[in-house]
Each structure stands twice: as C-alpha cells, then as structure tokens.
N, C-alpha and C positions, 0 to 999 in steps of 0.2 A: 554553553559554548564549547567549540573544539579547543585543542591545546594552543594551535597557532593563533587563533583569534583572541584566546585568554592572554596570551604571552604578549600580543601587541596592545591590548587594552592595559595591562599592568605596566608596560613599558611607557605607555602615554601618560598615565596617572604619575608614574615615578618622576617624569621628567617636569611635568607642571608642579606637583606637589613639593618635591624636594627644593626646587628652585624657590618657591613661596617659603619654604621654612628657613633656608638659608639666608634670603634676602630681604625678608619682611617680617617673619614672625620671630626670628631667634631672639632678639632683645627684649621683645615684649613678653615672650613665653617665659625667658628666665626671670624677668621682674615680677611677673603675675603668679608663676609658681615655685614658691622658695623651697630650699632644702629642708632638711628635719631639725637643723640646729647649727650650733657653731662649735667648732672644734680648735683647740690650741695649735698655733702654727709656730711663733717664734716670740722672742722679746727684742725690743729696740729701745733706744732713748727716748725718754719722755719728749713731747713736742707740746707747744702752746696749744691748748683745746683739748687735749686727751682726757678722757675722763680718769679722775683720780683712783676710782674704783678698780681700774685695770693695772695699777701699779703693782709689779713684782717686788715685793719687799725684800725677798731673800737676795735677789740679784742686785736690787738698790744698795742693800747694806755692803754687799761685797765690793761694790764699785764706787760706793760713796757719791752716787749720782743716780737721779731716779729713772727707773726703766718700766716699760710697760709690756703687758703681755698682748700679743697680736692674735686674732682668731680668725680662722677661714670658715665660710659657710659650708656646711656638709651638704655637698650640692645633689649627689645622686638620689633620685626619687624612683619609687615605682608608679607607673602610670596605667591605669586600667580604662579600657573602653568597654561601656555595656552597649550593646548595638542590637536595635530591633530589627529582626529579619522576618518579621510576619509579614503576610501576604499584602498588606496595604503600602508596601514599601515600592511595589512594582507599579503603582499608579503614577502616570505622568500625563496630564492633559496641558499643563502651562509650563514651559521650560523642559527640563529633562527628567527622567524617572526620579523618583526620591532615591532609589537604591544607587543610582550613579552619584547624586549629590553626597549621600551619605558616605560612599567610598572616598570620594574626593576630601571631604572634610576630615575623615578618620586618618586617611594617608597624610594630610598635612599636620595633624597632631603628632603622629607616629614619627615623622621625619623630624619635627621641632624637637621631640622627646630625645631622639638619639643624637641630635646635634648638642645636647646638653648632658650626654653621657648617662641618660635615664633608661631604665627598663621599661617595657611596654607590652601590655597582654591585652586579650581581649575575650569577653563573653558574649557570643551570639544567643540571643533569646527569641523565643515566640511566647507562647503560653507555657512553655517549659525551657530547660536549659538545653540550647541545641548544640552547642560546643564551646569549650573552654581551652583558650590558648594561652598558657602559663607566660607570665612576663620573662622576657629575655631581652639582650641587646643585639645589634648588629644588623646590617643592610638585608642580609639573606632573610632575618627573620620578618623585617618590615616587608619585604616583597611577598613572602608567604602570606602575611596578613592581608595585603592589598588582594592578592588573588582569591582569597577567600571570600573577602567583602565583595567581590565582583562574580564570583562563581558558585558560593555556597548555597546549596538547595536544603531549606529546613524540612523537617518531617511534619511540622504542624503550620497552621495559618494563622491561629489566632494570637492576640496580644495579652500579655499578663505581666505588666513592669514589676509588679510586687514580688513574683517568683524570682526574677532576676536579682532584685537588690537583696531578698534574703539569702540567695545562694552566694552572692557576692560577699555579705556580711559574714557568713560562715567560713567561706573559703580562704578569704585574705586577712589575715590576723594582723600583718603589718599595715599601718596607716598608708593610704593610697592617694594620690591625686587621680581623680577618677572623671570621666565624660560619660554621661549617660545621652545616648543619640538615639532619637525616636520621633515619629510623627505625634506621639502622645494619643493615639486614637485607641482608646482602651476603656472598656467596659467597668473594671475593676477598681477599686479603691486602693491606691498605692501609697496613701499618706502616712500610715503607720510605719510601713517598711522603709520609706524614705527617711523618716525621723530617726529611726534606727541607725541606718546606714550613714547618714549625714553626721551623726554624733561620733562616729568612728573614722570615717574617711572625709576627704575634702573633694565635695562633689560639684560639678558643673554640669547643667543640662542644656542640650541643644536640640530643638525642635525643628525638624526639617518638615515643610508642608507645600503642598500644591494649592495653588490660589483658589482652585476648585474646591478644595478641601473646605474652605472657609465661607464660600459663597455660590449659590448656583445662577448659572447664566440664563437670561430670558430668551429661550429657543423654542418654545412650545414643549410637544409632548416628547419626553425623553427616556429611554430605558437605561436604567442605573443598575449596578452589580455591586454588592459588598464582596469585596475581593477576599475577606477572611472567611465569611460563612457560606458565599457562594449565591446567597440569595439576591434575586433580582425583581425589579418591579418598574412599573411605566409610572411616571410622574409627569404632572403639568407645570413646567417651570415658567408658563406665561402667568400662573396664578401668583399674584402678589402675596398673598396670604401664605402660600407653599414657601415662597422664598424667604418670606419674613420668619417663618418657623423654622427653617433650616439655619438661617443665618444666627437666630437666637440659640438654637442647639449647640452650634459651633462656639459662640461667644461665652456661653455658660460654661461649657467644658474647659475652655481656654482660661477662663478666669478662676476657675476652680483649681487648674494645675499650677497657674502663678500664685495663687495663695497659698498653696501648699509649698511651693518652692521658697517663697519669702519667709514663711514660717520656719522652714527648716533652714534657713541660711544657705540656699542652693543658688548659685549664680546662674542666670538664664540668657539665652539667646535664641530668637526664633528666625529662621532663614528659609525664605521661599526658593522654590525650584527654579524660578526664573530671575533669580537676583545674584549678585556676585557675593559669594560666600566669604571672601576675604575681608570685607568692610565689617561684616557682623562678627567674625573671630577676632579681628583686630579690636573692635569695641569692647568685646568680653574680656580680651587680655588686659586691655587698658584699665578698663573699671576694675578689674582684680587688682592690677599694679598699683592703682591710685590708693585702693582701701588697704593696702598693707604697708 
C-alpha cells in the first residue's frame, strides 16, 4: 500500500486500540502482568494487620515504637510479541483478514504496555526470522510497530513457530512477558522449543483463525489454494466424508496445540476473525489476574 493509505490505516488502528488500552484494558493488564519483584520504598509506623516480618528493627529501636518497611512493585516489564507473518495470515473468508485482526490485537497489547511504562518489542517470523524490532518505549515506537504490522512483506511464505521460539530464547536474556500471535497452521512440531522458552519467559498464546479454517462449507466443488505453498486443488465440499475428514484434521491439530500449551503452562486464547477480540483478550487477562 502507498504511504498515504498506510498512514490512514495506522491512524485508524491507533485511535481504536489506544482507546481500548486506556479505557478497558489498563487495569486488567496491570493485574495480569506483574512486575519483576518488590523494591524498598519507605518505612512507616506499624498498623494493625501488618506482617510482623516487615518490621524494621533498627528504626523500631530508635523510636521505641514498631515501624515496618514498605515495598513497591518493580513495575517495568519487557514485553515481546512474536507475530506470525506467513502467507496464511492473508486469508479472510469470514470477517476481516487475519492480518488485520492480528494488527489490532498487537496494537492493543502494545498501547496497554506503554500505559504501564513497559518496553515493547516484536519478532516477525515465517519459517525464518523476518524482522526483529528491539524493545523500546514511546508512542513513536508503537506507531512504527503498527505500520510494520500492516505493511510488512516477508521474504518467505511458510510457518515454523519453533524457529521463532528458539531465536527468541537465545536473543532475549532478560525474562519477558511474551505474546505468541499466530493462526498456528504449522506442520512442524514446536513443543520442545515452547517448553524451553516458557521455562525462561512468561508466555501467552493467541490464535487468530478464520472460521473457514475450522470447517468447510457445503457448496459443491470448490477450488482451494494453500497460501503458504501455492498448491491448489479442487475438492467436493458436498461430500460429507470430505468435510468430516477436514474437520477432524483441524480438531486434532487444535487439540495437539492446546495440549502443548497446557503442559508448558502457557495461557491461551482463540479469536475468530468475525468476533470481537476485546472479549477474548479481557478473558485472557482476567484468567491470568485471578491465577496470580
């Protein structure tokens, strides 16, 4: 797209997602993604109900009255988004294209992060690492990320989530709050790479899918193309066995991914391109907040 059209789309997403992050997600994000730890802030007089383990005995001895240490959460986080830019993200049969939905979700997360003074960075991946945007703060940085989400053209078309996870694990030494955003249409096994990455980082997975990814419509003969390999074929969607076989393929793939996520203690949200992503993200944040 040309620069004028891109600027218009960036502005549109900025207005929508910044408002969401300020008005809806701010509190949920903060409670769901805690800081690294607690740092000493000050001392104050002991109050009923304070933990006696927080008593500062040196100050207490000087004033002959109990004082306790007060701690503050070390808020600043490094947030990373691992975003699938393979060709399957261009599919859009029901609702918007997956690419557009991914851009809005990622932008909302990014604005939520900077609302909490967190750094945000992105890794774009296909079956290789396409682009690494190091974590930074600031609105200018966020707008650059959004423009890349909308306009980035990868060199490759296939998907390999394991490649992205291994690169991420090696490149980011500090523990990160991480969002893996993909349709998870991947022929490779990424379970081992996710196990290693989730042991080092706090990972949430967000699956963006089109409802036509999950089941075939009964519309007779239909020409279908694999966007990642370019292969196409005619299939008879009026055949019940064909539709059942496709549905089973999707279900088994989905269940395998879910099992891997659960084993690796990775929070998961599935979002269809024809639904409101706000509800799904809120549910993800609330689950995380309740578990902490």
